[in-house]
N, C-alpha and C positions, 0 to 999 in steps of 0.2 A: 870475651867473647859470646856470644848468645846462644844458649841451646834452648831448641825446640821441645818441649816436654811431650811424652806419646799420649795422646787422646783417642785416636781412631785404631782400628784394626792395622791399617797401613801402619801407622805411627810405632803400633808395638813389633810391627813386623821389622821395621826398620833398626827396633832398638834391640832387637834379638829375646825382647821378654816372650815371644812363642815364635814357633819355627815357620818357615816360610812353606815347607811342605806338608803343613797340615799335622804336623806332630810338637808336642811341648817341649821345648830345649829344657828345661829345669821345672823342678815341682815347686812352684809358687802360687800363691792366691790368686796374684793378678791373670797370670795365664790361664788358670783354671777357672775364675769368673768369664776371661774372653772367650773361652771356648763354650762357655754353658750358654754366655748369650747367643754367639753363633750359629749354636747347635740345638737351639730351641728346648725341645721340650726333653732332648738327652740331657739329664743332671748328674753330678757327681753322686747322687744317692739313687735308690731304687726300692720299688716294692718290695713286700716280704716274698722269700721263694714260693711258688707254688706248683706243684704236680713238675717239679722238673729234677733232674738228679744232680747232686752235688759232684763238682768236675774238679779234679786237681790235675796239674799238669807235672811231671818230673823232669826236669830239665838238666841231660847230665853232659856238662861242658866239657867238649875237649877230644870226643870221639871215642866211646866206650865201646866194647862188644855187649852185643845183645844176641844175636845170631850165633845159633849152634852150639857155644859152651855155655850160654844161658839158657835161651829159650829155642827150642828146636825149629829147625828151616827145613823146609824140604824143596822138592821139585813140584812140577805143575800139579801133581795129586794131593798135594799141601803136605803138613808137617811130618806125616809118616811116609810120606814118597820118599825114601830117604836118599841124599847124594852119595856117590860112590866113594867122595873123599872129603874127611874133614879137617884135614892138616892146617888150610889155610886160618879156618875158626877157631882154631888152638886146640883141637881134638886127638890126641895119637891115634892111631888105628885100635890098641884095646878099648879106648873110650866112645868109640864110633857109637853113635845112637843105633845103628842096626845090631848091635850085640846086646845080648840078654842081659836086664838090669839097667841099662845104660839112659833111660827114660822114667820120667816122675810126671804122674798126672794129677797129683793131690789138689791142683788148681783148676783142673779141667782140661784146659791149655796144658800142652808138653814143653815142659823143662826138662834139660839134661839132669841124669839123676845126682851128679856132684856141681850143679851149679851153684857160683859162689853168692849170686845173686837169688836163687831159691832158700838157700842157709840162711841167709839173710832176714827173708820175709818168715821164715819157720821159727825164725830165734824169737820173733815178736807174737805173731799170729798163731791162734790155737788151730786144732784140727777143725773144731766146729766154725771156725770163721772160713777156712780154708775150703769147707766142703761149699759154703755159699757162693765161690768164687769161679769165673771163668773167663775166657778172654781171647784176644786175637794177634797176630803178628803180622806186620806190613813189610814186605821185601821190598825196599826202598833206599835206592842211594842218595847220598846226601854230601853236601862239601864237608872237605876234613879241617879242622882247627879256624871255625868261622862265624863268626856271629849273625851272618848272612843269610841262614837256611831258614826260611818262613816256616818254621815247623811249630810254629804257638798259634792254635787258633782260637784264641781266647774272646778276641772281639765276636766272632761269630757266634760262639758259645753264649755270650751275652744276648745277644742279638737275636738268639732263637729263644731267650724266654730266660737264663740263668739268672735270675737277681737276687739281691740280697738286700736285708733291712736296712743296711747303712752303705753297702759300697756294690757295685756291680762285680768288680774285679780288683783283686790284689796280687802282689807278687813280691818276692825276695829281693829283687833288684831295682834299682832306681832307674828303670829303662822303660820304652815305649810299650814291650811285652809284658813287663813284668818279671821276665828273667833274661837267659845268657843269648837263645836264640832270636830269632826276630819272629814278627807275625806278618803274615800277608798283607802287602803295601792297601789292596783293595778292600781290606777289611778294618782297618786301624778308624777310629773313631776318638779322637782326643779330648771328647767330653768325657767319656768313661775309660782315660786313660787308668791303668792299675794303682792304685793305692800302695805304696811300698810299705809291706810290714813281715820282718823278719825276726821279731822278738817280743817278747811279750810286753815290753815299755812300748813299743808302737803299735801293739793292739790294743793298748788303754786310749791312745790318742787317736784311735779309729773312730770313736765317736763323735769326736771333733770333725773330722773330715767327713764322715757320711753325713753330718746336719747341714752340710754348704746349703743345700737347695733349699732348707727349710728356713736357714736361717738368713740367707740373702735372696729376696725376690727381685725380678728384674729390674725393678725401681731403685732398689737398694745396691744393685749393682751400679748401675749407673751412676748413685752416687758416690759409692767408692770410686769407682774409676774417675771421675770429675774431681774429687777428693787427690788422686795420684796427679793430676795436671799440677796440683798446688803444690807437690811436695818439691823441695830442692834436689838437685842431683845426688847430694850426700846422704839426704834423709831416705831418698828413694832405694838407692845403692845399699843402705844399712838395713832397708826394710826387708828386701829380698836376700841377705845375707841369713836371715833368721830361717829356721825350720817352719814348715806350713802349720803345724799346730798353734806356734807362737804369733804368725801373722794373722792367723783368725784372732787369737785371742786379744792382739793389739788392736785388731779392728772393729772388736766388739767394746774395748774398754773406750776407745773414740768416741761411741754414741751411736756407731752407723746400724746396730741391732740392737734392741733391749734383751735379747733372748739369753736366759741364763740356765740352759737345758743342760750344760757339760756338769757333769756332779760326779763325785768321788764315788759315789755307790756304783755309777753306772758304768764306769770304768772298770771297775773290779770286775763286773761282769764278762769282760772282753780277754781278762788276764788268764791265760791257761794254767796259772800255777795255781788258781783258786777253784778250778775243777778238777774235782775229784776223779772223774773217769779220766781226765787227761793224766793224770800225775800216778794212775794206774800203769797205763800204757807207756809212760816216758818220765820213770821213777828219777833219771839224771837231768830232769829239764832245768833243774837251777844250778847245773855243774857244766854241762855239756851243751855248747852253742849250736851245734847242729840239729840235738834234739829239741833244744829250744825253738828254733827255726821251723823244722817240721811240726811240732805241736801246734805252735801258735797258728800257721797257715789252715792245719787241718782241723783244728777246733772253728775257728773263723769261719771256714766253708761249710761243715758239716753241721754248725748250730744255724745256718743258714743268714749269718750276718753279711756276708759276700755270696756271690753267686757261683763263682770260681776262683781259684788260685794256682800260682805258679810255684814250683819249691825250684831255685837252681840250686845245683851241686857242683863244684870244682873239682878239678885234679883228675878229669876223665883222659887227658892224654897221655896212657900209661904205659906204655912201650919204652919201657926203662932197661932193657937188657934181661929181664927177668919175667916171671910170671905172676911172682909172689905181690906184686904189687896192685896187679891188675885185678887179682884175688881180694884182695882186702878191699880196695873201693866197691866193686861189686857187691861185695856182702853189705857195705854201708848204705849202696842203693837199695838194695832188697831188704835191707832193716828198714829204712823208711818207708818203703812200700806196705811192710808187713805192719808197721803202726800205723798208719794210714788207714789199713784196712781192719784192723783190730780197733781202733777207735770208732769205725762206722759201726762196726758189730755192736759195739759196747753203747754207742747212743742210738741203737736201731733204726741207721739211716743208710739209704743206698748209697753207691759212690763208683764212681767211674774215673780211674787213674789214667793218663796219658804219660808213657815213658817214652823219650826221645833222645836223640842225640847228635853231635853236628861229625859225620863222617864215620868212620869205626877204625880198627885197627887189623891188621894181618900177622899170620906166625909162619917162620920159614919150615917149623917141624922140631926145630932145639925144643930139647925138653928141660925143664927145670926140677929139678927131682928133690929139691929142699922140702922140708916138710909144708912151708905155706906155698909151694908153688905146686903140690900136689900132684907130681908127675904130668903136667900138662902143657901144651906149647908156649915157648916165650912169645909173648908179642913183641915184634921187631919191627912195626913202622906202620904209618897212617893206610888206610883202604878204604875210602867211601863207598868202592863199590862193594863192600861186604856190610853195608851198613842196613839197620831194621828198625823198627819202632814197636810199641807193645802197647795193647790197651787188656786191663783186667777192670772188670765191674763186679762188685759185691753187692748180693742182693740182700736186705733186709729181713727177717725171719725166718721161720723153721720149713720153708717149702723149697729149699734146694739151691741151686746152681741158677744164675740168669738163663734164661731161654735162649738159644742159638737158632737162626735158620736154617741152618744146615752143618754137617759135622766137619770142615776143612778146617776152620780158624786160623786160615791163613788167608792173605791176600798177594798177589804175586807169585813168583818161585827164584830159587838160587838154580843154579847150575852144578853140576859133577863137581868142578876146582873151588865149588865156594863162593862163587860170585852171584850176584842181582842179576837176572834175568830181566835188561829194562823193558823189553818189549813185553813182559807177559801181563804185564797191567799200565794203568793210565797214572800210578802212581810210582814206577819201577823208576823213573828219573824226573819226577816233578814233584818238588815237596810242597810247593803248596796245591796241588791237587791232594796229596797225603792228610794236608791238615783239613781240606774239604772232606775226604772219605772218613776222619774222626769225627767232623760235623754230623756227617750223614748216621753214623752209628749212634753216636749221642742222641740226635733226634730221635731214631728208630727206638730208644728206651721210652718213650713216652709217646709213640705212635705218631709224629711230625713229621717224619723222614720225606713224605710227599709236598712239603713245604719247602724244600732245599732250594729249589730254584727260584722261587721269590726272593729267599734270604740273601741269594748270590747275585741277584739283580735279574733275574729272569731266564738262567741255563742253569739246568740239572747235568753237568758233566757225565755223569754213570747212569745216565738214561736208558742207553742203548743197551748194558749189560748189568741192571742194578742188582743181580744175584751173586755177582762176582765179587762186590764191593760191601752188598749191605749183609753182614752177618750178624749181628745183635737184633732180639725182638723187642717188643714192650717188656718191660719191667712191671710184673704186678705190684 
């Protein structure tokens, strides 16, 4: 039987080497080179970061609690316009934020005083670092236990100018978004799909991935794809089973390019284990895989090697019949946030962290009185109507917190029973617009928020009431 080998873009679509919906099916050199040729100037590497704030997504997969028990949420008046009842958000009456001593503003934005996430942040970040942090919370529903929520704005962040020396985007998951949650479909550009980097070894390989546009000119790409046409089916299958760095090395050894720019010394520069500042913040990097994952993404982004990165952490579907499990997972999330903030401080870099989750949880008021349950409400089920998202911004230097445009720190509102008021803002029940609002505030950090309409294709969805969504100001 005769089998036609893939030559044209249509042939590659038919063979499954690239996706028919403008997304890459698997991370292989052929699909990336095809995307590079299809998208012209959008290459796998980018110019050095210039004037843009490093950006990290923390993707809590499963449906974590953010609102109430961690970040304070209120009614239309903002965080401190307290709800009548926080029971469904996991807080008994004695721990209501309305009571004296139950809120903490060490990060500017108000957290619950016994927030496990806050405790995790403070376990790593110093008081001096926290004094240069502020943030905002979005009251926004999202679907429970699904990767289909378009939470991740990475492609728009890159399009706004967040470029790195070797890659535009990285992520810990081998997905289109680089994390567990999806990116808005209209934002996706497969030519800059996030490079998977979740450990120091993969960081060392980034120099290989980042030089694709230097190694492979359009003429060389055509030559490589022509050579693919001469591969036997078994040869092609074997080639595609190799990881991307090995595929590139194979192509180089076959003479398609004479570049030998990949050196051990250069690779060492991207290994977080060789960075003294990283090992100060992550002393367990060699033995703790979660620390290694966070450290790797944080270093690559803060060093400007990539423009933005996604860290995905699993296990946040924690309605397990107690409160203790959720407290432990929230502490881990907070620790990751604190590590990123502290590394930014040590490196003297600004940083925006966007924390989101798919859906959320609810409590029926049953109390977990165990030591690790801390007398809080047991998480008894999923509840996307109680979901929220968080932005934290660290401002480098000694000038204090990032500047806010108003004092609210909250977009949208919750009602007295602890659910999102979906009509309180455009993001209340529209996760894609939530991603746009994150982009808007990211662009505000360098004063380019006025360009968001052009970036989104000609429409600014917030133009009618910009003050409600634009809370961050230009960072010095």
